[in-house]
C-alpha positions as CSV (number, residue, x, y, z in Angstrom):
1,M,68.5,-58.3,-123.8
2,N,71.0,-56.8,-125.4
3,T,74.1,-56.0,-123.8
4,V,76.7,-53.3,-124.7
5,T,79.8,-54.2,-126.6
6,N,83.5,-52.8,-125.9
7,D,83.4,-50.6,-129.0
8,L,83.8,-47.7,-127.0
9,N,83.3,-44.3,-128.3
10,N,86.3,-42.8,-125.5
11,R,85.1,-39.2,-125.6
12,L,85.6,-39.5,-122.0
13,S,89.2,-40.8,-122.3
14,D,89.3,-43.1,-118.7
15,S,88.3,-40.0,-117.0
16,T,86.5,-40.6,-114.0
17,I,83.1,-39.3,-112.7
18,F,82.2,-39.4,-109.4
19,I,78.5,-40.5,-108.5
20,S,76.7,-39.3,-105.3
21,A,73.6,-40.5,-104.8
22,S,71.1,-42.6,-102.9
23,I,67.6,-43.9,-102.5
24,P,66.7,-41.9,-99.1
25,D,65.8,-43.9,-96.0
26,P,61.8,-42.2,-95.1
27,E,62.6,-42.9,-91.8
28,R,65.2,-39.8,-91.8
29,W,64.1,-38.0,-94.4
30,K,61.1,-36.4,-94.3
31,G,61.3,-34.5,-98.1
32,S,59.8,-36.2,-101.6
33,F,61.2,-38.7,-103.4
34,D,60.6,-41.3,-106.2
35,R,62.4,-44.4,-105.4
36,L,62.2,-45.3,-109.1
37,G,63.0,-42.1,-110.6
38,I,66.7,-41.9,-108.6
39,T,67.2,-45.4,-110.2
40,D,66.4,-44.5,-113.4
41,A,68.4,-41.9,-113.2
42,V,71.8,-43.8,-111.6
43,V,71.2,-46.1,-114.0
44,A,71.0,-43.8,-117.5
45,V,74.2,-42.0,-116.1
46,A,76.1,-45.4,-115.4
47,R,75.5,-46.5,-119.0
48,A,76.2,-42.9,-120.7
49,V,79.5,-42.8,-119.1
50,L,80.5,-46.0,-119.4
51,Q,79.7,-46.4,-123.0
52,N,81.7,-43.4,-123.7
53,G,84.8,-44.9,-121.7
54,G,84.6,-43.0,-118.5
55,K,84.8,-44.4,-115.3
56,L,82.5,-44.0,-112.3
57,V,83.9,-43.8,-108.1
58,T,81.0,-43.8,-106.0
59,A,80.5,-44.9,-101.9
60,A,79.4,-48.2,-101.2
61,H,75.8,-47.3,-100.6
62,P,73.5,-50.3,-100.5
63,T,71.3,-49.2,-102.9
64,I,73.3,-47.9,-105.3
65,A,76.8,-49.5,-105.5
66,P,75.1,-52.9,-106.6
67,L,73.3,-51.2,-109.0
68,L,75.8,-49.8,-111.0
69,L,77.9,-53.0,-110.8
70,Y,74.8,-54.5,-112.5
71,V,75.5,-51.6,-115.4
72,A,78.8,-52.6,-115.2
73,T,77.9,-56.4,-116.1
74,E,76.0,-55.2,-119.0
75,H,78.3,-53.0,-120.3
76,L,81.4,-55.4,-120.1
77,G,79.4,-58.2,-121.9
78,K,80.0,-60.6,-119.1
79,Y,76.3,-61.3,-117.9
80,K,73.0,-61.7,-119.2
81,I,71.1,-58.8,-117.3
82,A,67.8,-59.2,-117.0
83,T,66.1,-55.3,-117.4
84,E,64.3,-56.2,-113.5
85,Q,68.1,-55.9,-112.0
86,L,68.6,-52.4,-112.9
87,G,65.9,-51.5,-110.5
88,E,62.5,-52.7,-111.9
89,S,62.3,-55.9,-109.7
90,D,63.5,-57.6,-107.0
91,T,62.8,-60.6,-108.0
92,A,65.6,-60.8,-110.5
93,T,68.0,-63.9,-111.1
94,E,71.6,-63.4,-112.7
95,Q,72.1,-65.7,-115.7
96,P,76.0,-66.2,-116.9
97,E,76.6,-66.4,-120.5
98,E,77.7,-69.8,-121.5
99,S,81.6,-68.8,-121.7
100,D,84.5,-68.5,-119.4
101,T,84.5,-64.8,-118.6
102,A,82.8,-65.3,-115.4
103,T,85.9,-67.2,-114.2
104,E,88.6,-64.9,-116.1
105,Q,92.1,-63.8,-114.6
106,P,93.0,-61.0,-112.7
107,E,95.1,-58.8,-115.4
108,E,92.2,-59.3,-118.0
109,R,89.9,-57.8,-116.0
110,D,88.4,-54.5,-117.0
111,Q,87.3,-52.4,-113.8
112,R,85.1,-49.4,-114.6
113,I,83.4,-49.0,-111.4
114,I,85.5,-48.4,-108.4
115,V,83.4,-47.7,-105.0
116,Y,85.0,-46.8,-101.3
117,Q,84.1,-47.9,-97.7
118,S,84.8,-47.4,-94.6
119,R,85.8,-50.5,-92.5
120,A,83.2,-49.3,-90.4
121,F,80.8,-50.5,-92.6
122,E,82.5,-53.9,-93.8
123,D,80.4,-56.1,-91.5
124,V,77.4,-54.7,-93.1
125,L,78.5,-54.0,-96.9
126,P,76.3,-55.9,-99.4
127,V,77.0,-59.4,-99.9
128,E,76.3,-58.2,-104.3
129,T,79.2,-55.6,-104.0
130,K,81.5,-57.6,-102.7
131,R,80.6,-60.6,-105.3
132,Y,81.3,-58.2,-108.1
133,Q,84.4,-57.5,-106.9
134,D,85.5,-61.2,-107.1
135,K,84.2,-61.3,-110.7
136,G,86.0,-58.5,-111.6
137,I,83.4,-55.7,-112.2
138,G,84.2,-53.4,-110.0
139,E,87.0,-52.4,-107.4
140,I,86.4,-51.8,-103.3
141,N,88.8,-49.5,-101.7
142,W,89.0,-49.6,-97.8
143,T,89.2,-46.8,-95.8
144,D,90.2,-46.7,-91.8
145,R,87.9,-46.9,-89.7
146,I,88.1,-44.1,-86.4
147,G,88.2,-45.1,-83.1
148,D,84.9,-48.0,-82.3
149,E,82.7,-45.8,-85.0
150,P,79.5,-48.1,-85.1
151,P,78.1,-49.4,-88.8
152,D,75.9,-46.4,-88.8
153,P,75.6,-42.9,-90.6
154,K,74.3,-41.1,-88.0
155,F,77.3,-42.5,-85.3
156,A,80.2,-42.9,-87.4
157,P,80.7,-39.2,-89.0
158,R,84.5,-39.3,-88.7
159,S,84.6,-42.5,-90.5
160,L,82.3,-41.6,-93.2
161,K,84.4,-38.3,-93.7
162,K,87.6,-39.8,-94.1
163,M,86.5,-42.3,-96.3
164,R,85.2,-39.4,-98.6
165,C,88.2,-37.0,-98.1
166,Q,90.0,-40.6,-99.4
167,M,88.0,-41.0,-102.6
168,L,88.3,-37.8,-103.5
169,T,91.5,-37.2,-103.5
170,E,92.7,-40.7,-104.5
171,S,90.0,-40.8,-108.1
172,K,90.7,-37.4,-108.5
173,P,87.1,-37.0,-110.4
174,V,86.6,-34.6,-113.9
175,A,83.1,-33.8,-112.4
176,A,80.3,-35.2,-110.1
177,V,76.6,-36.1,-110.7
178,F,74.2,-35.9,-107.6
179,I,70.8,-38.2,-107.6
180,G,68.4,-38.3,-104.8
181,G,70.1,-39.1,-101.5
182,M,70.0,-37.2,-97.7
183,K,72.2,-34.9,-96.5
184,G,75.3,-36.8,-97.2
185,I,74.8,-35.3,-100.7
186,S,75.7,-32.4,-99.7
187,D,78.4,-33.3,-97.3
188,E,79.5,-34.9,-100.6
189,Y,78.9,-31.6,-102.3
190,N,80.8,-29.0,-100.4
191,L,83.6,-31.4,-100.6
192,F,84.1,-32.3,-104.1
193,H,83.7,-28.5,-104.7
194,K,86.4,-27.3,-102.4
195,L,89.1,-29.8,-104.0
196,Y,87.6,-29.2,-107.1
197,R,86.5,-25.7,-107.3
198,A,86.4,-25.5,-111.4
199,A,85.1,-28.8,-112.2
200,P,81.6,-28.7,-112.9
201,V,78.5,-30.5,-110.9
202,Y,75.4,-31.9,-112.6
203,A,71.9,-32.7,-110.1
204,F,69.1,-34.2,-110.9
205,S,65.6,-32.4,-109.6
206,R,62.8,-34.7,-110.5
207,P,64.1,-37.8,-108.3
208,G,63.7,-35.7,-105.3
209,G,66.1,-36.2,-102.4
210,E,69.0,-33.8,-101.3
211,A,70.3,-33.4,-104.9
212,R,67.1,-31.4,-105.7
213,K,68.5,-28.4,-104.1
214,L,71.4,-28.1,-105.8
215,V,70.2,-28.1,-109.1
216,G,71.4,-24.4,-109.5
217,K,75.0,-25.5,-108.8
218,S,74.8,-26.8,-112.3
219,P,76.2,-25.6,-115.3
220,E,73.2,-22.5,-116.1
221,K,72.9,-24.1,-119.7
222,L,71.6,-27.4,-118.1
223,Q,70.1,-26.3,-115.4
224,P,66.5,-26.1,-116.6
225,E,66.4,-29.3,-118.0
226,L,68.0,-30.9,-115.1
227,A,65.1,-29.2,-112.9
228,K,62.1,-30.2,-114.9
229,S,62.5,-33.1,-117.3
230,D,62.6,-36.7,-116.3
231,V,63.9,-38.6,-119.5
232,Y,66.6,-39.5,-117.8
233,S,68.4,-41.3,-120.4
234,T,68.7,-37.9,-122.4
235,L,69.7,-35.9,-119.2
236,A,72.8,-38.4,-119.0
237,R,73.7,-37.6,-122.7
238,Y,73.9,-34.2,-122.6
239,I,75.4,-34.8,-119.2
240,V,78.2,-36.5,-120.9
241,N,78.5,-34.1,-124.0
242,D,79.4,-31.4,-121.9
243,I,81.5,-33.3,-119.6
244,A,83.5,-34.3,-122.9
245,S,83.8,-31.1,-124.2
246,K,85.3,-29.9,-121.1
247,V,87.8,-32.8,-120.8
248,S,89.0,-32.2,-124.6
249,K,89.4,-28.8,-124.0
250,S,91.7,-29.3,-120.8
251,A,93.8,-32.2,-122.7
252,E,94.7,-29.2,-125.8
253,P,98.2,-28.1,-126.1
254,S,98.6,-24.1,-124.8
255,K,99.1,-22.3,-127.8
């Protein structure tokens, strides 16, 4: 598989994009969703953002954070990543290239994925997420657990709220993308919109989940495609183009 080179188109100018996504738990989510569709959409958005010089910030959801970190390895060219590792199979194994990049020093790291997690969930953080931080692919920022809340989203509302507030205030994303998910998607949308009222949001409908309800919050010109299309690589390019145009306008000197 060909890896993406570091010869970036810097259209996003190191801007941070917030991605709120998860694969719903059928025991807790009764609506429709397409697991592979969510995976494909997340991968498409991650690739488009990274290839255009942007960064991604996300909560450490066990179905999404490892996936984003796999895409980052592809983007940085540090590993040969089989396509199965991007969500199409559970049987792939990581194959390091024959080089010294896996043991590079911290000062050489180019961390494009920023992951936030509450200490309430420290004991259940996927080993893949920990491993990729160790290799300099991503950065994990821990937030405090509130009281003795357990590692269960249903019983850790205060810890999750603190994590989300800290994540969005510290990372200062210029836009947000919503894919799949359950109630937490709406919680993160409401918080993002409260903090960054003028920032654009983009929600995918076809993969289902809670994000489907947010398509109407997307920029009007993109709503028809976001509502019906399942060509996620094309949608991701549309989104990046729209964000880049807004980033470039905000960077223009005042007349």
